[in-house]
mmCIF file of the N, C-alpha and C atoms, coordinates in Angstrom:
data_MODEL
# 
_entry.id   MODEL 
# 
loop_
_atom_site.group_PDB 
_atom_site.id 
_atom_site.type_symbol 
_atom_site.label_atom_id 
_atom_site.label_alt_id 
_atom_site.label_comp_id 
_atom_site.label_asym_id 
_atom_site.label_entity_id 
_atom_site.label_seq_id 
_atom_site.pdbx_PDB_ins_code 
_atom_site.Cartn_x 
_atom_site.Cartn_y 
_atom_site.Cartn_z 
_atom_site.occupancy 
_atom_site.B_iso_or_equiv 
_atom_site.pdbx_formal_charge 
_atom_site.auth_seq_id 
_atom_site.auth_comp_id 
_atom_site.auth_asym_id 
_atom_site.auth_atom_id 
_atom_site.pdbx_PDB_model_num 
ATOM 1   N N  . MET A 1 1  ? 11.758  -15.470 25.099  1.00 0.00 ? 1  MET A N  1 
ATOM 2   C CA . MET A 1 1  ? 10.467  -15.661 24.460  1.00 0.00 ? 1  MET A CA 1 
ATOM 3   C C  . MET A 1 1  ? 9.662   -14.353 24.475  1.00 0.00 ? 1  MET A C  1 
ATOM 4   N N  . LEU A 1 2  ? 9.702   -13.668 25.572  1.00 0.00 ? 2  LEU A N  1 
ATOM 5   C CA . LEU A 1 2  ? 8.994   -12.389 25.668  1.00 0.00 ? 2  LEU A CA 1 
ATOM 6   C C  . LEU A 1 2  ? 9.587   -11.374 24.691  1.00 0.00 ? 2  LEU A C  1 
ATOM 7   N N  . LEU A 1 3  ? 10.902  -11.379 24.579  1.00 0.00 ? 3  LEU A N  1 
ATOM 8   C CA . LEU A 1 3  ? 11.564  -10.465 23.649  1.00 0.00 ? 3  LEU A CA 1 
ATOM 9   C C  . LEU A 1 3  ? 11.163  -10.764 22.208  1.00 0.00 ? 3  LEU A C  1 
ATOM 10  N N  . ALA A 1 4  ? 11.067  -12.046 21.870  1.00 0.00 ? 4  ALA A N  1 
ATOM 11  C CA . ALA A 1 4  ? 10.647  -12.430 20.517  1.00 0.00 ? 4  ALA A CA 1 
ATOM 12  C C  . ALA A 1 4  ? 9.210   -11.989 20.255  1.00 0.00 ? 4  ALA A C  1 
ATOM 13  N N  . PHE A 1 5  ? 8.343   -12.124 21.257  1.00 0.00 ? 5  PHE A N  1 
ATOM 14  C CA . PHE A 1 5  ? 6.951   -11.695 21.110  1.00 0.00 ? 5  PHE A CA 1 
ATOM 15  C C  . PHE A 1 5  ? 6.868   -10.185 20.892  1.00 0.00 ? 5  PHE A C  1 
ATOM 16  N N  . LEU A 1 6  ? 7.611   -9.429  21.694  1.00 0.00 ? 6  LEU A N  1 
ATOM 17  C CA . LEU A 1 6  ? 7.596   -7.972  21.551  1.00 0.00 ? 6  LEU A CA 1 
ATOM 18  C C  . LEU A 1 6  ? 8.165   -7.553  20.204  1.00 0.00 ? 6  LEU A C  1 
ATOM 19  N N  . ARG A 1 7  ? 9.210   -8.214  19.759  1.00 0.00 ? 7  ARG A N  1 
ATOM 20  C CA . ARG A 1 7  ? 9.793   -7.883  18.465  1.00 0.00 ? 7  ARG A CA 1 
ATOM 21  C C  . ARG A 1 7  ? 8.782   -8.153  17.344  1.00 0.00 ? 7  ARG A C  1 
ATOM 22  N N  . ALA A 1 8  ? 8.090   -9.292  17.424  1.00 0.00 ? 8  ALA A N  1 
ATOM 23  C CA . ALA A 1 8  ? 7.075   -9.612  16.410  1.00 0.00 ? 8  ALA A CA 1 
ATOM 24  C C  . ALA A 1 8  ? 5.919   -8.622  16.462  1.00 0.00 ? 8  ALA A C  1 
ATOM 25  N N  . LEU A 1 9  ? 5.537   -8.216  17.650  1.00 0.00 ? 9  LEU A N  1 
ATOM 26  C CA . LEU A 1 9  ? 4.446   -7.263  17.807  1.00 0.00 ? 9  LEU A CA 1 
ATOM 27  C C  . LEU A 1 9  ? 4.791   -5.924  17.164  1.00 0.00 ? 9  LEU A C  1 
ATOM 28  N N  . PHE A 1 10 ? 5.994   -5.415  17.437  1.00 0.00 ? 10 PHE A N  1 
ATOM 29  C CA . PHE A 1 10 ? 6.389   -4.137  16.868  1.00 0.00 ? 10 PHE A CA 1 
ATOM 30  C C  . PHE A 1 10 ? 6.695   -4.242  15.381  1.00 0.00 ? 10 PHE A C  1 
ATOM 31  N N  . ALA A 1 11 ? 7.231   -5.355  14.943  1.00 0.00 ? 11 ALA A N  1 
ATOM 32  C CA . ALA A 1 11 ? 7.524   -5.525  13.514  1.00 0.00 ? 11 ALA A CA 1 
ATOM 33  C C  . ALA A 1 11 ? 6.234   -5.530  12.713  1.00 0.00 ? 11 ALA A C  1 
ATOM 34  N N  . SER A 1 12 ? 5.223   -6.199  13.208  1.00 0.00 ? 12 SER A N  1 
ATOM 35  C CA . SER A 1 12 ? 3.961   -6.228  12.478  1.00 0.00 ? 12 SER A CA 1 
ATOM 36  C C  . SER A 1 12 ? 3.305   -4.846  12.494  1.00 0.00 ? 12 SER A C  1 
ATOM 37  N N  . ARG A 1 13 ? 3.448   -4.118  13.584  1.00 0.00 ? 13 ARG A N  1 
ATOM 38  C CA . ARG A 1 13 ? 2.896   -2.764  13.639  1.00 0.00 ? 13 ARG A CA 1 
ATOM 39  C C  . ARG A 1 13 ? 3.620   -1.863  12.648  1.00 0.00 ? 13 ARG A C  1 
ATOM 40  N N  . ALA A 1 14 ? 4.927   -1.969  12.590  1.00 0.00 ? 14 ALA A N  1 
ATOM 41  C CA . ALA A 1 14 ? 5.708   -1.169  11.645  1.00 0.00 ? 14 ALA A CA 1 
ATOM 42  C C  . ALA A 1 14 ? 5.329   -1.516  10.214  1.00 0.00 ? 14 ALA A C  1 
ATOM 43  N N  . SER A 1 15 ? 5.076   -2.783  9.964   1.00 0.00 ? 15 SER A N  1 
ATOM 44  C CA . SER A 1 15 ? 4.659   -3.207  8.629   1.00 0.00 ? 15 SER A CA 1 
ATOM 45  C C  . SER A 1 15 ? 3.298   -2.612  8.274   1.00 0.00 ? 15 SER A C  1 
ATOM 46  N N  . ARG A 1 16 ? 2.384   -2.608  9.234   1.00 0.00 ? 16 ARG A N  1 
ATOM 47  C CA . ARG A 1 16 ? 1.059   -2.015  8.989   1.00 0.00 ? 16 ARG A CA 1 
ATOM 48  C C  . ARG A 1 16 ? 1.157   -0.519  8.747   1.00 0.00 ? 16 ARG A C  1 
ATOM 49  N N  . VAL A 1 17 ? 2.016   0.147   9.492   1.00 0.00 ? 17 VAL A N  1 
ATOM 50  C CA . VAL A 1 17 ? 2.200   1.588   9.314   1.00 0.00 ? 17 VAL A CA 1 
ATOM 51  C C  . VAL A 1 17 ? 2.776   1.869   7.930   1.00 0.00 ? 17 VAL A C  1 
ATOM 52  N N  . ALA A 1 18 ? 3.762   1.078   7.511   1.00 0.00 ? 18 ALA A N  1 
ATOM 53  C CA . ALA A 1 18 ? 4.357   1.276   6.186   1.00 0.00 ? 18 ALA A CA 1 
ATOM 54  C C  . ALA A 1 18 ? 3.328   1.022   5.090   1.00 0.00 ? 18 ALA A C  1 
ATOM 55  N N  . GLU A 1 19 ? 2.511   -0.015  5.254   1.00 0.00 ? 19 GLU A N  1 
ATOM 56  C CA . GLU A 1 19 ? 1.478   -0.295  4.258   1.00 0.00 ? 19 GLU A CA 1 
ATOM 57  C C  . GLU A 1 19 ? 0.458   0.840   4.208   1.00 0.00 ? 19 GLU A C  1 
ATOM 58  N N  . ASN A 1 20 ? 0.089   1.370   5.350   1.00 0.00 ? 20 ASN A N  1 
ATOM 59  C CA . ASN A 1 20 ? -0.849  2.484   5.397   1.00 0.00 ? 20 ASN A CA 1 
ATOM 60  C C  . ASN A 1 20 ? -0.278  3.708   4.692   1.00 0.00 ? 20 ASN A C  1 
ATOM 61  N N  . MET A 1 21 ? 1.012   3.981   4.912   1.00 0.00 ? 21 MET A N  1 
ATOM 62  C CA . MET A 1 21 ? 1.648   5.101   4.227   1.00 0.00 ? 21 MET A CA 1 
ATOM 63  C C  . MET A 1 21 ? 1.641   4.898   2.717   1.00 0.00 ? 21 MET A C  1 
ATOM 64  N N  . ALA A 1 22 ? 1.904   3.668   2.297   1.00 0.00 ? 22 ALA A N  1 
ATOM 65  C CA . ALA A 1 22 ? 1.913   3.368   0.859   1.00 0.00 ? 22 ALA A CA 1 
ATOM 66  C C  . ALA A 1 22 ? 0.531   3.568   0.260   1.00 0.00 ? 22 ALA A C  1 
ATOM 67  N N  . LEU A 1 23 ? -0.493  3.101   0.936   1.00 0.00 ? 23 LEU A N  1 
ATOM 68  C CA . LEU A 1 23 ? -1.854  3.237   0.422   1.00 0.00 ? 23 LEU A CA 1 
ATOM 69  C C  . LEU A 1 23 ? -2.294  4.697   0.377   1.00 0.00 ? 23 LEU A C  1 
ATOM 70  N N  . ARG A 1 24 ? -1.915  5.468   1.374   1.00 0.00 ? 24 ARG A N  1 
ATOM 71  C CA . ARG A 1 24 ? -2.254  6.893   1.366   1.00 0.00 ? 24 ARG A CA 1 
ATOM 72  C C  . ARG A 1 24 ? -1.553  7.615   0.211   1.00 0.00 ? 24 ARG A C  1 
ATOM 73  N N  . GLN A 1 25 ? -0.304  7.247   -0.054  1.00 0.00 ? 25 GLN A N  1 
ATOM 74  C CA . GLN A 1 25 ? 0.425   7.886   -1.145  1.00 0.00 ? 25 GLN A CA 1 
ATOM 75  C C  . GLN A 1 25 ? -0.207  7.517   -2.483  1.00 0.00 ? 25 GLN A C  1 
ATOM 76  N N  . GLN A 1 26 ? -0.657  6.278   -2.627  1.00 0.00 ? 26 GLN A N  1 
ATOM 77  C CA . GLN A 1 26 ? -1.341  5.867   -3.854  1.00 0.00 ? 26 GLN A CA 1 
ATOM 78  C C  . GLN A 1 26 ? -2.631  6.646   -4.030  1.00 0.00 ? 26 GLN A C  1 
ATOM 79  N N  . TRP A 1 27 ? -3.340  6.876   -2.946  1.00 0.00 ? 27 TRP A N  1 
ATOM 80  C CA . TRP A 1 27 ? -4.589  7.636   -3.015  1.00 0.00 ? 27 TRP A CA 1 
ATOM 81  C C  . TRP A 1 27 ? -4.326  9.061   -3.501  1.00 0.00 ? 27 TRP A C  1 
ATOM 82  N N  . VAL A 1 28 ? -3.240  9.662   -3.028  1.00 0.00 ? 28 VAL A N  1 
ATOM 83  C CA . VAL A 1 28 ? -2.873  11.004  -3.469  1.00 0.00 ? 28 VAL A CA 1 
ATOM 84  C C  . VAL A 1 28 ? -2.599  11.012  -4.969  1.00 0.00 ? 28 VAL A C  1 
ATOM 85  N N  . VAL A 1 29 ? -1.889  10.005  -5.462  1.00 0.00 ? 29 VAL A N  1 
ATOM 86  C CA . VAL A 1 29 ? -1.594  9.918   -6.895  1.00 0.00 ? 29 VAL A CA 1 
ATOM 87  C C  . VAL A 1 29 ? -2.884  9.780   -7.686  1.00 0.00 ? 29 VAL A C  1 
ATOM 88  N N  . LEU A 1 30 ? -3.812  8.949   -7.222  1.00 0.00 ? 30 LEU A N  1 
ATOM 89  C CA . LEU A 1 30 ? -5.083  8.758   -7.931  1.00 0.00 ? 30 LEU A CA 1 
ATOM 90  C C  . LEU A 1 30 ? -5.916  10.035  -7.947  1.00 0.00 ? 30 LEU A C  1 
ATOM 91  N N  . GLN A 1 31 ? -5.914  10.773  -6.861  1.00 0.00 ? 31 GLN A N  1 
ATOM 92  C CA . GLN A 1 31 ? -6.681  12.015  -6.821  1.00 0.00 ? 31 GLN A CA 1 
ATOM 93  C C  . GLN A 1 31 ? -6.077  13.073  -7.731  1.00 0.00 ? 31 GLN A C  1 
ATOM 94  N N  . ARG A 1 32 ? -4.793  13.007  -7.947  1.00 0.00 ? 32 ARG A N  1 
ATOM 95  C CA . ARG A 1 32 ? -4.090  14.003  -8.732  1.00 0.00 ? 32 ARG A CA 1 
ATOM 96  C C  . ARG A 1 32 ? -4.230  13.760  -10.236 1.00 0.00 ? 32 ARG A C  1 
ATOM 97  N N  . THR A 1 33 ? -4.484  12.546  -10.644 1.00 0.00 ? 33 THR A N  1 
ATOM 98  C CA . THR A 1 33 ? -4.517  12.213  -12.063 1.00 0.00 ? 33 THR A CA 1 
ATOM 99  C C  . THR A 1 33 ? -5.935  12.234  -12.594 1.00 0.00 ? 33 THR A C  1 
ATOM 100 N N  . VAL A 1 34 ? -6.057  12.473  -13.883 1.00 0.00 ? 34 VAL A N  1 
ATOM 101 C CA . VAL A 1 34 ? -7.366  12.526  -14.508 1.00 0.00 ? 34 VAL A CA 1 
ATOM 102 C C  . VAL A 1 34 ? -7.630  11.238  -15.287 1.00 0.00 ? 34 VAL A C  1 
ATOM 103 N N  . LYS A 1 35 ? -6.813  10.952  -16.295 1.00 0.00 ? 35 LYS A N  1 
ATOM 104 C CA . LYS A 1 35 ? -7.040  9.777   -17.124 1.00 0.00 ? 35 LYS A CA 1 
ATOM 105 C C  . LYS A 1 35 ? -6.120  8.621   -16.779 1.00 0.00 ? 35 LYS A C  1 
ATOM 106 N N  . SER A 1 36 ? -4.847  8.894   -16.630 1.00 0.00 ? 36 SER A N  1 
ATOM 107 C CA . SER A 1 36 ? -3.908  7.817   -16.339 1.00 0.00 ? 36 SER A CA 1 
ATOM 108 C C  . SER A 1 36 ? -3.059  8.190   -15.131 1.00 0.00 ? 36 SER A C  1 
ATOM 109 N N  . THR A 1 37 ? -2.581  7.176   -14.464 1.00 0.00 ? 37 THR A N  1 
ATOM 110 C CA . THR A 1 37 ? -1.770  7.389   -13.280 1.00 0.00 ? 37 THR A CA 1 
ATOM 111 C C  . THR A 1 37 ? -0.361  7.761   -13.698 1.00 0.00 ? 37 THR A C  1 
ATOM 112 N N  . LYS A 1 38 ? 0.109   8.904   -13.228 1.00 0.00 ? 38 LYS A N  1 
ATOM 113 C CA . LYS A 1 38 ? 1.453   9.361   -13.545 1.00 0.00 ? 38 LYS A CA 1 
ATOM 114 C C  . LYS A 1 38 ? 2.192   9.646   -12.240 1.00 0.00 ? 38 LYS A C  1 
ATOM 115 N N  . LEU A 1 39 ? 3.334   9.023   -12.092 1.00 0.00 ? 39 LEU A N  1 
ATOM 116 C CA . LEU A 1 39 ? 4.127   9.228   -10.897 1.00 0.00 ? 39 LEU A CA 1 
ATOM 117 C C  . LEU A 1 39 ? 5.095   10.384  -11.111 1.00 0.00 ? 39 LEU A C  1 
ATOM 118 N N  . ARG A 1 40 ? 5.185   11.230  -10.116 1.00 0.00 ? 40 ARG A N  1 
ATOM 119 C CA . ARG A 1 40 ? 6.133   12.332  -10.150 1.00 0.00 ? 40 ARG A CA 1 
ATOM 120 C C  . ARG A 1 40 ? 7.448   11.890  -9.518  1.00 0.00 ? 40 ARG A C  1 
ATOM 121 N N  . LYS A 1 41 ? 8.438   12.752  -9.593  1.00 0.00 ? 41 LYS A N  1 
ATOM 122 C CA . LYS A 1 41 ? 9.745   12.431  -9.020  1.00 0.00 ? 41 LYS A CA 1 
ATOM 123 C C  . LYS A 1 41 ? 9.641   12.177  -7.520  1.00 0.00 ? 41 LYS A C  1 
ATOM 124 N N  . ARG A 1 42 ? 8.828   12.982  -6.834  1.00 0.00 ? 42 ARG A N  1 
ATOM 125 C CA . ARG A 1 42 ? 8.700   12.792  -5.388  1.00 0.00 ? 42 ARG A CA 1 
ATOM 126 C C  . ARG A 1 42 ? 7.983   11.477  -5.056  1.00 0.00 ? 42 ARG A C  1 
ATOM 127 N N  . ASP A 1 43 ? 7.090   11.019  -5.944  1.00 0.00 ? 43 ASP A N  1 
ATOM 128 C CA . ASP A 1 43 ? 6.456   9.717   -5.749  1.00 0.00 ? 43 ASP A CA 1 
ATOM 129 C C  . ASP A 1 43 ? 7.488   8.598   -5.860  1.00 0.00 ? 43 ASP A C  1 
ATOM 130 N N  . ARG A 1 44 ? 8.366   8.703   -6.833  1.00 0.00 ? 44 ARG A N  1 
ATOM 131 C CA . ARG A 1 44 ? 9.418   7.697   -7.019  1.00 0.00 ? 44 ARG A CA 1 
ATOM 132 C C  . ARG A 1 44 ? 10.385  7.696   -5.835  1.00 0.00 ? 44 ARG A C  1 
ATOM 133 N N  . ILE A 1 45 ? 10.696  8.878   -5.312  1.00 0.00 ? 45 ILE A N  1 
ATOM 134 C CA . ILE A 1 45 ? 11.568  8.967   -4.136  1.00 0.00 ? 45 ILE A CA 1 
ATOM 135 C C  . ILE A 1 45 ? 10.896  8.313   -2.940  1.00 0.00 ? 45 ILE A C  1 
ATOM 136 N N  . PHE A 1 46 ? 9.584   8.536   -2.778  1.00 0.00 ? 46 PHE A N  1 
ATOM 137 C CA . PHE A 1 46 ? 8.835   7.914   -1.686  1.00 0.00 ? 46 PHE A CA 1 
ATOM 138 C C  . PHE A 1 46 ? 8.924   6.399   -1.767  1.00 0.00 ? 46 PHE A C  1 
ATOM 139 N N  . TRP A 1 47 ? 8.716   5.828   -2.960  1.00 0.00 ? 47 TRP A N  1 
ATOM 140 C CA . TRP A 1 47 ? 8.746   4.372   -3.117  1.00 0.00 ? 47 TRP A CA 1 
ATOM 141 C C  . TRP A 1 47 ? 10.145  3.818   -2.912  1.00 0.00 ? 47 TRP A C  1 
ATOM 142 N N  . ALA A 1 48 ? 11.157  4.552   -3.328  1.00 0.00 ? 48 ALA A N  1 
ATOM 143 C CA . ALA A 1 48 ? 12.536  4.111   -3.089  1.00 0.00 ? 48 ALA A CA 1 
ATOM 144 C C  . ALA A 1 48 ? 12.834  4.094   -1.588  1.00 0.00 ? 48 ALA A C  1 
ATOM 145 N N  . TRP A 1 49 ? 12.395  5.119   -0.890  1.00 0.00 ? 49 TRP A N  1 
ATOM 146 C CA . TRP A 1 49 ? 12.587  5.185   0.552   1.00 0.00 ? 49 TRP A CA 1 
ATOM 147 C C  . TRP A 1 49 ? 11.816  4.072   1.256   1.00 0.00 ? 49 TRP A C  1 
ATOM 148 N N  . LEU A 1 50 ? 10.570  3.847   0.853   1.00 0.00 ? 50 LEU A N  1 
ATOM 149 C CA . LEU A 1 50 ? 9.748   2.829   1.482   1.00 0.00 ? 50 LEU A CA 1 
ATOM 150 C C  . LEU A 1 50 ? 10.293  1.430   1.225   1.00 0.00 ? 50 LEU A C  1 
ATOM 151 N N  . SER A 1 51 ? 10.878  1.208   0.053   1.00 0.00 ? 51 SER A N  1 
ATOM 152 C CA . SER A 1 51 ? 11.410  -0.124  -0.266  1.00 0.00 ? 51 SER A CA 1 
ATOM 153 C C  . SER A 1 51 ? 12.560  -0.503  0.662   1.00 0.00 ? 51 SER A C  1 
ATOM 154 N N  . ARG A 1 52 ? 13.269  0.478   1.188   1.00 0.00 ? 52 ARG A N  1 
ATOM 155 C CA . ARG A 1 52 ? 14.360  0.179   2.116   1.00 0.00 ? 52 ARG A CA 1 
ATOM 156 C C  . ARG A 1 52 ? 13.852  -0.096  3.526   1.00 0.00 ? 52 ARG A C  1 
ATOM 157 N N  . LEU A 1 53 ? 12.701  0.459   3.880   1.00 0.00 ? 53 LEU A N  1 
ATOM 158 C CA . LEU A 1 53 ? 12.169  0.292   5.236   1.00 0.00 ? 53 LEU A CA 1 
ATOM 159 C C  . LEU A 1 53 ? 11.217  -0.879  5.385   1.00 0.00 ? 53 LEU A C  1 
ATOM 160 N N  . TRP A 1 54 ? 10.512  -1.243  4.333   1.00 0.00 ? 54 TRP A N  1 
ATOM 161 C CA . TRP A 1 54 ? 9.435   -2.228  4.421   1.00 0.00 ? 54 TRP A CA 1 
ATOM 162 C C  . TRP A 1 54 ? 9.660   -3.331  3.403   1.00 0.00 ? 54 TRP A C  1 
ATOM 163 N N  . PRO A 1 55 ? 9.942   -4.549  3.859   1.00 0.00 ? 55 PRO A N  1 
ATOM 164 C CA . PRO A 1 55 ? 10.214  -5.643  2.931   1.00 0.00 ? 55 PRO A CA 1 
ATOM 165 C C  . PRO A 1 55 ? 9.007   -6.017  2.054   1.00 0.00 ? 55 PRO A C  1 
ATOM 166 N N  . GLY A 1 56 ? 7.792   -5.783  2.516   1.00 0.00 ? 56 GLY A N  1 
ATOM 167 C CA . GLY A 1 56 ? 6.604   -6.167  1.756   1.00 0.00 ? 56 GLY A CA 1 
ATOM 168 C C  . GLY A 1 56 ? 6.034   -5.047  0.898   1.00 0.00 ? 56 GLY A C  1 
ATOM 169 N N  . TRP A 1 57 ? 6.855   -4.103  0.493   1.00 0.00 ? 57 TRP A N  1 
ATOM 170 C CA . TRP A 1 57 ? 6.374   -2.928  -0.242  1.00 0.00 ? 57 TRP A CA 1 
ATOM 171 C C  . TRP A 1 57 ? 5.780   -3.285  -1.590  1.00 0.00 ? 57 TRP A C  1 
ATOM 172 N N  . ARG A 1 58 ? 6.225   -4.359  -2.208  1.00 0.00 ? 58 ARG A N  1 
ATOM 173 C CA . ARG A 1 58 ? 5.722   -4.709  -3.541  1.00 0.00 ? 58 ARG A CA 1 
ATOM 174 C C  . ARG A 1 58 ? 4.257   -5.148  -3.509  1.00 0.00 ? 58 ARG A C  1 
ATOM 175 N N  . SER A 1 59 ? 3.798   -5.632  -2.358  1.00 0.00 ? 59 SER A N  1 
ATOM 176 C CA . SER A 1 59 ? 2.400   -6.071  -2.272  1.00 0.00 ? 59 SER A CA 1 
ATOM 177 C C  . SER A 1 59 ? 1.433   -4.896  -2.352  1.00 0.00 ? 59 SER A C  1 
ATOM 178 N N  . ALA A 1 60 ? 1.887   -3.696  -2.073  1.00 0.00 ? 60 ALA A N  1 
ATOM 179 C CA . ALA A 1 60 ? 1.023   -2.512  -2.107  1.00 0.00 ? 60 ALA A CA 1 
ATOM 180 C C  . ALA A 1 60 ? 1.304   -1.629  -3.312  1.00 0.00 ? 60 ALA A C  1 
ATOM 181 N N  . LEU A 1 61 ? 2.061   -2.124  -4.273  1.00 0.00 ? 61 LEU A N  1 
ATOM 182 C CA . LEU A 1 61 ? 2.480   -1.287  -5.389  1.00 0.00 ? 61 LEU A CA 1 
ATOM 183 C C  . LEU A 1 61 ? 1.403   -1.126  -6.451  1.00 0.00 ? 61 LEU A C  1 
ATOM 184 N N  . LEU A 1 62 ? 0.448   -1.999  -6.493  1.00 0.00 ? 62 LEU A N  1 
ATOM 185 C CA . LEU A 1 62 ? -0.614  -1.926  -7.490  1.00 0.00 ? 62 LEU A CA 1 
ATOM 186 C C  . LEU A 1 62 ? -1.483  -0.698  -7.221  1.00 0.00 ? 62 LEU A C  1 
ATOM 187 N N  . VAL A 1 63 ? -1.562  0.210   -8.194  1.00 0.00 ? 63 VAL A N  1 
ATOM 188 C CA . VAL A 1 63 ? -2.373  1.423   -8.055  1.00 0.00 ? 63 VAL A CA 1 
ATOM 189 C C  . VAL A 1 63 ? -3.611  1.250   -8.917  1.00 0.00 ? 63 VAL A C  1 
ATOM 190 N N  . MET A 1 64 ? -4.772  1.360   -8.297  1.00 0.00 ? 64 MET A N  1 
ATOM 191 C CA . MET A 1 64 ? -6.018  1.203   -9.046  1.00 0.00 ? 64 MET A CA 1 
ATOM 192 C C  . MET A 1 64 ? -7.074  2.147   -8.504  1.00 0.00 ? 64 MET A C  1 
ATOM 193 N N  . HIS A 1 65 ? -8.095  2.338   -9.271  1.00 0.00 ? 65 HIS A N  1 
ATOM 194 C CA . HIS A 1 65 ? -9.201  3.185   -8.845  1.00 0.00 ? 65 HIS A CA 1 
ATOM 195 C C  . HIS A 1 65 ? -10.049 2.444   -7.814  1.00 0.00 ? 65 HIS A C  1 
ATOM 196 N N  . PRO A 1 66 ? -10.601 3.159   -6.850  1.00 0.00 ? 66 PRO A N  1 
ATOM 197 C CA . PRO A 1 66 ? -11.432 2.517   -5.836  1.00 0.00 ? 66 PRO A CA 1 
ATOM 198 C C  . PRO A 1 66 ? -12.618 1.759   -6.420  1.00 0.00 ? 66 PRO A C  1 
ATOM 199 N N  . ALA A 1 67 ? -13.177 2.233   -7.525  1.00 0.00 ? 67 ALA A N  1 
ATOM 200 C CA . ALA A 1 67 ? -14.319 1.547   -8.134  1.00 0.00 ? 67 ALA A CA 1 
ATOM 201 C C  . ALA A 1 67 ? -13.925 0.144   -8.607  1.00 0.00 ? 67 ALA A C  1 
ATOM 202 N N  . THR A 1 68 ? -12.700 -0.005  -9.081  1.00 0.00 ? 68 THR A N  1 
ATOM 203 C CA . THR A 1 68 ? -12.225 -1.320  -9.504  1.00 0.00 ? 68 THR A CA 1 
ATOM 204 C C  . THR A 1 68 ? -12.160 -2.269  -8.320  1.00 0.00 ? 68 THR A C  1 
ATOM 205 N N  . MET A 1 69 ? -11.632 -1.805  -7.210  1.00 0.00 ? 69 MET A N  1 
ATOM 206 C CA . MET A 1 69 ? -11.528 -2.632  -6.015  1.00 0.00 ? 69 MET A CA 1 
ATOM 207 C C  . MET A 1 69 ? -12.908 -3.023  -5.498  1.00 0.00 ? 69 MET A C  1 
ATOM 208 N N  . ILE A 1 70 ? -13.851 -2.098  -5.530  1.00 0.00 ? 70 ILE A N  1 
ATOM 209 C CA . ILE A 1 70 ? -15.212 -2.405  -5.077  1.00 0.00 ? 70 ILE A CA 1 
ATOM 210 C C  . ILE A 1 70 ? -15.850 -3.450  -5.982  1.00 0.00 ? 70 ILE A C  1 
ATOM 211 N N  . GLU A 1 71 ? -15.642 -3.334  -7.283  1.00 0.00 ? 71 GLU A N  1 
ATOM 212 C CA . GLU A 1 71 ? -16.199 -4.304  -8.221  1.00 0.00 ? 71 GLU A CA 1 
ATOM 213 C C  . GLU A 1 71 ? -15.613 -5.694  -7.984  1.00 0.00 ? 71 GLU A C  1 
ATOM 214 N N  . TRP A 1 72 ? -14.317 -5.784  -7.740  1.00 0.00 ? 72 TRP A N  1 
ATOM 215 C CA . TRP A 1 72 ? -13.687 -7.075  -7.450  1.00 0.00 ? 72 TRP A CA 1 
ATOM 216 C C  . TRP A 1 72 ? -14.246 -7.661  -6.157  1.00 0.00 ? 72 TRP A C  1 
ATOM 217 N N  . HIS A 1 73 ? -14.480 -6.800  -5.181  1.00 0.00 ? 73 HIS A N  1 
ATOM 218 C CA . HIS A 1 73 ? -15.026 -7.236  -3.907  1.00 0.00 ? 73 HIS A CA 1 
ATOM 219 C C  . HIS A 1 73 ? -16.434 -7.814  -4.099  1.00 0.00 ? 73 HIS A C  1 
ATOM 220 N N  . ARG A 1 74 ? -17.254 -7.120  -4.858  1.00 0.00 ? 74 ARG A N  1 
ATOM 221 C CA . ARG A 1 74 ? -18.617 -7.584  -5.114  1.00 0.00 ? 74 ARG A CA 1 
ATOM 222 C C  . ARG A 1 74 ? -18.616 -8.891  -5.901  1.00 0.00 ? 74 ARG A C  1 
ATOM 223 N N  . LEU A 1 75 ? -17.718 -9.008  -6.882  1.00 0.00 ? 75 LEU A N  1 
ATOM 224 C CA . LEU A 1 75 ? -17.612 -10.234 -7.658  1.00 0.00 ? 75 LEU A CA 1 
ATOM 225 C C  . LEU A 1 75 ? -17.225 -11.409 -6.765  1.00 0.00 ? 75 LEU A C  1 
ATOM 226 N N  . GLY A 1 76 ? -16.323 -11.170 -5.848  1.00 0.00 ? 76 GLY A N  1 
ATOM 227 C CA . GLY A 1 76 ? -15.926 -12.226 -4.907  1.00 0.00 ? 76 GLY A CA 1 
ATOM 228 C C  . GLY A 1 76 ? -17.095 -12.704 -4.075  1.00 0.00 ? 76 GLY A C  1 
ATOM 229 N N  . PHE A 1 77 ? -17.938 -11.785 -3.613  1.00 0.00 ? 77 PHE A N  1 
ATOM 230 C CA . PHE A 1 77 ? -19.102 -12.184 -2.817  1.00 0.00 ? 77 PHE A CA 1 
ATOM 231 C C  . PHE A 1 77 ? -20.116 -12.943 -3.688  1.00 0.00 ? 77 PHE A C  1 
ATOM 232 N N  . ARG A 1 78 ? -20.283 -12.523 -4.933  1.00 0.00 ? 78 ARG A N  1 
ATOM 233 C CA . ARG A 1 78 ? -21.196 -13.252 -5.821  1.00 0.00 ? 78 ARG A CA 1 
ATOM 234 C C  . ARG A 1 78 ? -20.716 -14.672 -6.052  1.00 0.00 ? 78 ARG A C  1 
ATOM 235 N N  . LEU A 1 79 ? -19.413 -14.834 -6.243  1.00 0.00 ? 79 LEU A N  1 
ATOM 236 C CA . LEU A 1 79 ? -18.872 -16.165 -6.453  1.00 0.00 ? 79 LEU A CA 1 
ATOM 237 C C  . LEU A 1 79 ? -18.977 -17.027 -5.203  1.00 0.00 ? 79 LEU A C  1 
ATOM 238 N N  . TYR A 1 80 ? -18.912 -16.399 -4.041  1.00 0.00 ? 80 TYR A N  1 
ATOM 239 C CA . TYR A 1 80 ? -19.022 -17.116 -2.786  1.00 0.00 ? 80 TYR A CA 1 
ATOM 240 C C  . TYR A 1 80 ? -20.433 -17.656 -2.603  1.00 0.00 ? 80 TYR A C  1 
# 
């Protein structure tokens, strides 16, 4: 039971680290682009590598501007 708890603890930490890496890489892509998001070869290699390490990589694949996320957040609070 202790081993299962430790495995779950480290697995969730590894998942959080992978998600953080994905979000940071998306931020770099957004800062680099002017009008539209364009992925370079090294960005595609990063996502291919991450897809093998992190099963939930598709949940972080959506790339959007921070202003869009803030607007969705505010809309959610208004609806609440």
